[in-house]
DSSP file (Angstrom, degrees, kcal/mol; ACC not computed):
  #  RESIDUE AA STRUCTURE BP1 BP2  ACC     N-H-->O    O-->H-N    N-H-->O    O-->H-N    TCO  KAPPA ALPHA  PHI   PSI    X-CA   Y-CA   Z-CA
    1    1 A X              0   0    0      0, 0.0     2,-0.6     0, 0.0    60,-0.0   0.000 360.0 360.0 360.0 119.7   -8.1   -9.2   -2.0
    2    2 A X        +     0   0    0      1,-0.2     3,-0.1     3,-0.0    21,-0.0  -0.862 360.0 157.7 -98.1 123.6   -6.5  -12.2   -0.3
    3    3 A X        +     0   0    0     -2,-0.6     2,-1.2     1,-0.1    -1,-0.2   0.776  49.6  78.5-114.5 -41.1   -4.9  -11.4    3.1
    4    4 A X        +     0   0    0      1,-0.2    -1,-0.1     0, 0.0     0, 0.0  -0.597  46.9 139.9 -79.9  97.2   -4.6  -14.5    5.2
    5    5 A X        -     0   0    0     -2,-1.2     3,-0.2     1,-0.2    -1,-0.2   0.420  55.7-120.3-117.6  -3.2   -1.5  -16.2    3.8
    6    6 A X    >   -     0   0    0      1,-0.2     3,-1.3    -3,-0.2    -1,-0.2  -0.061  41.8 -61.5  83.5 170.1    0.2  -17.5    6.9
    7    7 A X  G >  S+     0   0    0      1,-0.3     3,-1.2     2,-0.2    -1,-0.2   0.723 123.5  67.7 -67.1 -24.2    3.6  -16.7    8.3
    8    8 A X  G 3  S+     0   0    0      1,-0.2    -1,-0.3    -3,-0.2    -2,-0.1   0.701  97.2  55.2 -71.0 -17.0    5.6  -18.1    5.3
    9    9 A X  G <  S+     0   0    0     -3,-1.3    -1,-0.2    -4,-0.2    -2,-0.2   0.321  72.4 129.5-101.3   9.3    4.3  -15.3    3.0
   10   10 A X    <   -     0   0    0     -3,-1.2    11,-0.1     1,-0.1    10,-0.0  -0.393  66.9-104.2 -62.8 138.9    5.4  -12.3    5.1
   11   11 A X        -     0   0    0     10,-0.2     2,-0.6     9,-0.1    -1,-0.1  -0.332  24.5-118.2 -65.7 143.7    7.3   -9.8    2.9
   12   12 A X    >   -     0   0    0      1,-0.1     3,-0.9     3,-0.1    -1,-0.1  -0.742  23.9-145.3 -76.3 123.7   11.1   -9.6    3.3
   13   13 A X  T 3  S+     0   0    0     -2,-0.6    75,-2.0     1,-0.2    78,-0.2   0.434  90.8  43.0 -77.8   2.6   11.5   -6.0    4.4
   14   14 A X  T 3  S+     0   0    0     73,-0.2     2,-0.3    77,-0.1    -1,-0.2   0.442 105.5  59.2-126.3  -2.4   14.7   -5.5    2.5
   15   15 A X  S <  S-     0   0    0     -3,-0.9    -3,-0.1     1,-0.0    73,-0.1  -0.859  94.4 -70.5-131.9 166.5   14.2   -7.0   -0.9
   16   16 A X        -     0   0    0     -2,-0.3     2,-0.1     1,-0.1    -4,-0.1  -0.266  54.4-135.0 -54.1 121.9   12.0   -6.8   -4.0
   17   17 A X        -     0   0    0     74,-0.3     2,-0.1     1,-0.1    -1,-0.1  -0.466   7.1-130.3 -80.6 152.0    8.5   -8.1   -3.1
   18   18 A X     >  -     0   0    0     -2,-0.1     4,-2.6     1,-0.0     5,-0.2  -0.295  43.5 -86.4 -83.1-177.3    6.5  -10.5   -5.3
   19   19 A X  H  > S+     0   0    0      1,-0.2     4,-2.3     2,-0.2     5,-0.2   0.921 128.9  47.5 -61.2 -46.3    2.9   -9.6   -6.1
   20   20 A X  H  > S+     0   0    0      1,-0.2     4,-2.1     2,-0.2    -1,-0.2   0.910 113.8  47.8 -62.4 -41.5    1.4  -11.3   -2.9
   21   21 A X  H  > S+     0   0    0      2,-0.2     4,-2.3     1,-0.2    -1,-0.2   0.894 109.7  53.1 -65.8 -39.2    4.0   -9.6   -0.7
   22   22 A X  H  X S+     0   0    0     -4,-2.6     4,-2.1     1,-0.2    -2,-0.2   0.896 108.5  50.8 -62.2 -40.0    3.3   -6.2   -2.4
   23   23 A X  H  X S+     0   0    0     -4,-2.3     4,-2.0     2,-0.2    -1,-0.2   0.907 109.6  50.0 -63.1 -41.9   -0.4   -6.7   -1.6
   24   24 A X  H  X S+     0   0    0     -4,-2.1     4,-2.2     1,-0.2    -2,-0.2   0.882 108.4  52.7 -64.4 -38.1    0.5   -7.4    2.0
   25   25 A X  H  X S+     0   0    0     -4,-2.3     4,-2.5     2,-0.2    -1,-0.2   0.919 107.6  51.9 -62.8 -42.6    2.6   -4.3    2.2
   26   26 A X  H  X S+     0   0    0     -4,-2.1     4,-2.4     1,-0.2    -2,-0.2   0.896 108.8  50.3 -60.9 -40.2   -0.3   -2.2    0.8
   27   27 A X  H  X S+     0   0    0     -4,-2.0     4,-2.3     2,-0.2    -1,-0.2   0.899 109.6  51.4 -64.3 -40.1   -2.6   -3.7    3.5
   28   28 A X  H  X S+     0   0    0     -4,-2.2     4,-2.5     2,-0.2    -2,-0.2   0.909 109.0  50.8 -61.5 -41.9    0.1   -2.7    6.1
   29   29 A X  H  X S+     0   0    0     -4,-2.5     4,-2.9     2,-0.2    -2,-0.2   0.931 109.5  49.9 -62.2 -45.2    0.1    0.8    4.7
   30   30 A X  H  X S+     0   0    0     -4,-2.4     4,-2.2     1,-0.2    -1,-0.2   0.908 110.8  49.7 -60.9 -41.3   -3.7    1.0    5.0
   31   31 A X  H  X S+     0   0    0     -4,-2.3     4,-0.7     2,-0.2    -1,-0.2   0.912 111.0  50.2 -61.7 -41.8   -3.5   -0.2    8.6
   32   32 A X  H >< S+     0   0    0     -4,-2.5     3,-1.0     1,-0.2     4,-0.4   0.921 110.3  49.7 -61.4 -45.2   -0.8    2.4    9.3
   33   33 A X  H >< S+     0   0    0     -4,-2.9     3,-1.2     1,-0.2     7,-0.8   0.877 106.9  55.8 -62.1 -37.1   -3.0    5.2    7.8
   34   34 A X  H 3< S+     0   0    0     -4,-2.2    -1,-0.2     1,-0.2    -2,-0.2   0.642  90.5  73.8 -73.6 -13.3   -5.9    4.1    9.8
   35   35 A X  T << S+     0   0    0     -3,-1.0     2,-0.5    -4,-0.7    -1,-0.2   0.748 101.4  44.3 -69.8 -22.1   -4.0    4.5   13.1
   36   36 A X  S X> S-     0   0    0     -3,-1.2     4,-2.1    -4,-0.4     3,-0.6  -0.971  76.1-149.0-128.0 116.1   -4.2    8.2   12.7
   37   37 A X  H 3> S+     0   0    0     -2,-0.5     4,-2.8     1,-0.3     5,-0.2   0.861  97.0  54.5 -53.1 -42.8   -7.6    9.7   11.8
   38   38 A X  H 3> S+     0   0    0      1,-0.2     4,-2.2     2,-0.2    -1,-0.3   0.893 108.6  48.4 -61.3 -40.6   -6.0   12.7    9.9
   39   39 A X  H <> S+     0   0    0     -3,-0.6     4,-2.1     2,-0.2    -1,-0.2   0.925 113.4  46.7 -65.0 -44.2   -3.9   10.4    7.7
   40   40 A X  H  X S+     0   0    0     -4,-2.1     4,-2.7    -7,-0.8    -2,-0.2   0.911 111.3  51.4 -65.8 -42.1   -6.8    8.2    6.9
   41   41 A X  H  X S+     0   0    0     -4,-2.8     4,-2.8    -5,-0.2     5,-0.2   0.916 109.7  50.1 -61.9 -43.5   -9.1   11.2    6.1
   42   42 A X  H  X S+     0   0    0     -4,-2.2     4,-2.5    -5,-0.2    -1,-0.2   0.911 111.6  48.9 -61.5 -41.8   -6.4   12.7    3.8
   43   43 A X  H  X S+     0   0    0     -4,-2.1     4,-2.2     2,-0.2    -2,-0.2   0.947 112.8  46.9 -61.8 -48.5   -6.1    9.3    2.0
   44   44 A X  H  X>S+     0   0    0     -4,-2.7     5,-2.0     1,-0.2     4,-1.0   0.911 114.1  47.5 -61.1 -43.8   -9.9    9.0    1.6
   45   45 A X  H  <5S+     0   0    0     -4,-2.8     3,-0.4     1,-0.2    -1,-0.2   0.901 110.6  51.6 -65.6 -40.2  -10.2   12.6    0.3
   46   46 A X  H  <5S+     0   0    0     -4,-2.5    -1,-0.2     1,-0.2    -2,-0.2   0.882 110.9  48.4 -63.1 -38.5   -7.4   12.2   -2.1
   47   47 A X  H  <5S-     0   0    0     -4,-2.2    -1,-0.2    -5,-0.2    -2,-0.2   0.676 110.4-125.2 -75.4 -17.4   -9.0    9.0   -3.5
   48   48 A X  T  <5 +     0   0    0     -4,-1.0     2,-0.3    -3,-0.4    -3,-0.2   0.806  67.3 124.4  76.9  29.1  -12.3   10.8   -3.8
   49   49 A X      < -     0   0    0     -5,-2.0    -1,-0.3     2,-0.0     2,-0.2  -0.788  59.7-116.5-115.9 163.5  -14.2    8.2   -1.8
   50   50 A X    >   -     0   0    0     -2,-0.3     3,-0.9     1,-0.1     4,-0.4  -0.637  26.3-115.4 -94.0 157.1  -16.4    8.6    1.3
   51   51 A X  G >  S+     0   0    0      1,-0.3     3,-1.0    -2,-0.2     4,-0.3   0.862 117.6  57.0 -57.2 -33.9  -15.5    7.0    4.6
   52   52 A X  G 3  S+     0   0    0      1,-0.2     3,-0.3     2,-0.1     4,-0.3   0.787 107.2  47.7 -68.1 -27.0  -18.7    4.9    4.2
   53   53 A X  G <> S+     0   0    0     -3,-0.9     4,-2.8     1,-0.2    -1,-0.2   0.349  80.8 100.8 -97.6   7.1  -17.5    3.5    0.9
   54   54 A X  H <> S+     0   0    0     -3,-1.0     4,-2.2    -4,-0.4    -1,-0.2   0.918  82.5  48.6 -59.1 -46.0  -14.0    2.6    2.0
   55   55 A X  H  > S+     0   0    0     -4,-0.3     4,-0.6    -3,-0.3    -1,-0.2   0.916 113.4  46.8 -61.7 -42.9  -14.8   -1.1    2.4
   56   56 A X  H >4 S+     0   0    0     -4,-0.3     3,-1.0     1,-0.2     4,-0.3   0.907 111.8  51.3 -65.6 -40.9  -16.4   -1.3   -1.0
   57   57 A X  H >< S+     0   0    0     -4,-2.8     3,-1.8     1,-0.2    -1,-0.2   0.871 101.4  62.5 -62.7 -36.5  -13.5    0.6   -2.6
   58   58 A X  H 3< S+     0   0    0     -4,-2.2    -1,-0.2     1,-0.3    -2,-0.2   0.719  98.5  57.0 -63.3 -20.5  -11.1   -1.9   -1.0
   59   59 A X  T << S+     0   0    0     -3,-1.0    -1,-0.3    -4,-0.6     2,-0.2   0.553  88.6  99.1 -85.1  -8.8  -12.7   -4.7   -3.0
   60   60 A X  S X  S-     0   0    0     -3,-1.8     3,-1.8    -4,-0.3     4,-0.3  -0.519  84.5-103.0 -84.0 145.2  -12.0   -3.0   -6.3
   61   61 A X  T 3  S+     0   0    0      1,-0.2    -1,-0.1    -2,-0.2    -2,-0.1  -0.386 108.0  27.9 -59.9 140.2   -9.1   -3.8   -8.5
   62   62 A X  T 3> S+     0   0    0     -4,-0.1     4,-2.4    -3,-0.1    -1,-0.2   0.304  85.2 111.3  92.0  -9.8   -6.3   -1.3   -8.2
   63   63 A X  H <> S+     0   0    0     -3,-1.8     4,-1.9     2,-0.2     5,-0.1   0.923  78.7  48.8 -65.0 -42.7   -7.1   -0.2   -4.6
   64   64 A X  H  > S+     0   0    0     -4,-0.3     4,-1.9     1,-0.2    -1,-0.2   0.893 111.5  50.5 -64.7 -37.8   -4.0   -1.7   -3.2
   65   65 A X  H  > S+     0   0    0      1,-0.2     4,-2.9     2,-0.2     5,-0.2   0.914 106.9  55.0 -62.7 -42.1   -1.9    0.0   -5.9
   66   66 A X  H  X S+     0   0    0     -4,-2.4     4,-2.4     1,-0.2    -2,-0.2   0.879 105.9  52.5 -59.6 -38.1   -3.7    3.3   -5.1
   67   67 A X  H  X S+     0   0    0     -4,-1.9     4,-2.2     2,-0.2    -1,-0.2   0.942 112.3  44.1 -62.0 -47.6   -2.6    2.9   -1.4
   68   68 A X  H  X S+     0   0    0     -4,-1.9     4,-2.2     1,-0.2    -2,-0.2   0.877 112.8  51.5 -68.2 -36.9    1.0    2.4   -2.4
   69   69 A X  H  X S+     0   0    0     -4,-2.9     4,-1.5     2,-0.2    -1,-0.2   0.915 109.2  52.4 -63.3 -41.8    0.9    5.3   -5.0
   70   70 A X  H  < S+     0   0    0     -4,-2.4     4,-0.5    -5,-0.2     3,-0.4   0.942 113.3  41.2 -59.3 -50.3   -0.5    7.6   -2.3
   71   71 A X  H >< S+     0   0    0     -4,-2.2     3,-0.9     1,-0.2     7,-0.5   0.849 111.6  57.0 -70.1 -32.3    2.2    6.8    0.2
   72   72 A X  H 3< S+     0   0    0     -4,-2.2    -1,-0.2     1,-0.2    -2,-0.2   0.780 100.4  59.0 -68.8 -26.1    4.9    6.9   -2.4
   73   73 A X  T 3< S+     0   0    0     -4,-1.5     2,-0.6    -3,-0.4    -1,-0.2   0.631 100.0  60.6 -77.9 -13.2    3.9   10.5   -3.4
   74   74 A X    <>  -     0   0    0     -3,-0.9     4,-3.1    -4,-0.5     5,-0.2  -0.885  66.5-168.2-119.2  98.8    4.6   11.8    0.1
   75   75 A X  H  > S+     0   0    0     -2,-0.6     4,-2.7     1,-0.2     5,-0.2   0.859  88.3  51.1 -57.1 -39.1    8.2   11.3    1.0
   76   76 A X  H  > S+     0   0    0      2,-0.2     4,-2.5     1,-0.2    -1,-0.2   0.929 113.7  43.9 -64.9 -44.9    7.6   12.2    4.7
   77   77 A X  H  > S+     0   0    0      2,-0.2     4,-2.8     1,-0.2     5,-0.2   0.912 113.4  51.9 -65.7 -42.5    4.7    9.7    4.9
   78   78 A X  H  X S+     0   0    0     -4,-3.1     4,-2.7    -7,-0.5    -2,-0.2   0.934 112.6  45.0 -57.7 -48.4    6.7    7.1    3.1
   79   79 A X  H  X S+     0   0    0     -4,-2.7     4,-2.7    -5,-0.2     5,-0.3   0.906 112.4  51.3 -64.7 -42.6    9.6    7.5    5.4
   80   80 A X  H  X S+     0   0    0     -4,-2.5     4,-2.3    -5,-0.2    -2,-0.2   0.935 113.6  44.3 -61.7 -46.8    7.4    7.5    8.5
   81   81 A X  H  X S+     0   0    0     -4,-2.8     4,-2.7     2,-0.2     6,-0.3   0.954 113.9  50.1 -61.0 -49.4    5.7    4.3    7.5
   82   82 A X  H  X>S+     0   0    0     -4,-2.7     5,-2.1    -5,-0.2     4,-1.3   0.912 112.8  45.9 -58.2 -46.2    8.9    2.6    6.4
   83   83 A X  H  <5S+     0   0    0     -4,-2.7     3,-0.3     1,-0.2    -1,-0.2   0.935 115.4  46.2 -63.0 -46.6   10.7    3.4    9.7
   84   84 A X  H  <5S+     0   0    0     -4,-2.3    -2,-0.2    -5,-0.3    -1,-0.2   0.843 119.1  40.8 -66.4 -33.5    7.7    2.3   11.8
   85   85 A X  H  <5S-     0   0    0     -4,-2.7    -1,-0.2    -5,-0.2    -2,-0.2   0.550 111.4-116.5 -93.9  -8.0    7.2   -0.9    9.9
   86   86 A X  T  <5 +     0   0    0     -4,-1.3     2,-0.3    -3,-0.3    -3,-0.2   0.722  66.8 138.0  82.3  21.5   10.9   -1.8    9.5
   87   87 A X      < -     0   0    0     -5,-2.1     2,-0.5    -6,-0.3    -1,-0.3  -0.690  61.4-117.4 -97.4 151.4   11.0   -1.5    5.7
   88   88 A X    >>  -     0   0    0    -75,-2.0     3,-1.9    -2,-0.3     4,-0.8  -0.770  32.1-128.0 -73.5 129.7   13.6    0.0    3.5
   89   89 A X  H >> S+     0   0    0     -2,-0.5     4,-1.6     1,-0.3     3,-0.5   0.815 107.7  64.4 -53.9 -30.4   11.6    2.8    1.8
   90   90 A X  H 3> S+     0   0    0      1,-0.2     4,-2.4     2,-0.2    -1,-0.3   0.820  94.1  60.1 -62.9 -29.6   12.8    1.5   -1.6
   91   91 A X  H <> S+     0   0    0     -3,-1.9     4,-2.2   -78,-0.2   -74,-0.3   0.856 102.0  52.7 -66.8 -34.4   10.9   -1.8   -0.9
   92   92 A X  H <X S+     0   0    0     -4,-0.8     4,-2.2    -3,-0.5    -1,-0.2   0.918 110.5  47.1 -66.5 -43.0    7.6    0.2   -0.7
   93   93 A X  H  X S+     0   0    0     -4,-1.6     4,-2.5     1,-0.2    -2,-0.2   0.902 111.7  51.2 -64.0 -41.0    8.4    1.8   -4.1
   94   94 A X  H  X S+     0   0    0     -4,-2.4     4,-2.3     2,-0.2    -2,-0.2   0.878 108.0  52.6 -64.1 -37.3    9.2   -1.6   -5.5
   95   95 A X  H  X S+     0   0    0     -4,-2.2     4,-1.8     2,-0.2    -2,-0.2   0.917 109.3  49.5 -63.7 -42.8    5.9   -2.9   -4.2
   96   96 A X  H  X S+     0   0    0     -4,-2.2     4,-1.1     1,-0.2    -2,-0.2   0.933 112.3  47.5 -59.9 -46.6    4.1   -0.1   -5.9
   97   97 A X  H  < S+     0   0    0     -4,-2.5     3,-0.3     1,-0.2    -1,-0.2   0.862 107.6  56.7 -64.0 -35.6    5.9   -0.9   -9.1
   98   98 A X  H  < S+     0   0    0     -4,-2.3    -1,-0.2     1,-0.2    -2,-0.2   0.873 111.5  42.6 -64.0 -37.4    5.2   -4.6   -8.8
   99   99 A X  H  < S+     0   0    0     -4,-1.8    -1,-0.2    -3,-0.2    -2,-0.2   0.607  92.5 103.7 -85.4 -11.9    1.4   -3.9   -8.6
  100  100 A X  S  < S-     0   0    0     -4,-1.1     2,-0.1    -3,-0.3    -3,-0.0  -0.490  81.8-109.8 -71.7 136.1    1.5   -1.3  -11.4
  101  101 A X        -     0   0    0     -2,-0.2     2,-0.4     1,-0.1    -1,-0.1  -0.404  32.1-118.5 -64.8 141.2    0.2   -2.6  -14.7
  102  102 A X        -     0   0    0     -4,-0.1     2,-0.6    -2,-0.1    -1,-0.1  -0.661  22.9-147.6 -82.5 133.0    2.9   -3.1  -17.3
  103  103 A X        -     0   0    0     -2,-0.4     2,-0.7     2,-0.0    -1,-0.0  -0.897   5.0-144.3-104.9 122.5    2.5   -0.9  -20.4
  104  104 A X        -     0   0    0     -2,-0.6    -2,-0.0     1,-0.1     0, 0.0  -0.764   4.8-155.8 -85.2 116.9    3.7   -2.4  -23.7
  105  105 A X              0   0    0     -2,-0.7    -1,-0.1     1,-0.2    -2,-0.0   0.580 360.0 360.0 -72.6  -6.8    5.1    0.5  -25.7
  106  106 A X              0   0    0     -3,-0.0    -1,-0.2     0, 0.0    -2,-0.0   0.414 360.0 360.0-110.0 360.0    4.5   -1.4  -29.0
């Protein structure tokens, strides 16, 4: 997971993010979840990981997508994050979609 990208790579909070911007949004969501113990505990429990293994889980492929999927499934949480971070909620959904693997139907 690459996080330090400098100021030029900050996501535009109103338009479709690229992959790097989607990853940064997921990191922002995780930071938001960690601000409130109850939110972080619910996320960890939903993912089926222990608090001790959170750092190791964060290194795994798909973890950032899991964060965005988690917040996207809870409209209230999605809205709260979006309002607090200054994003259009649709951008969070677009970030999730950007990180989702594409399935070829053929």
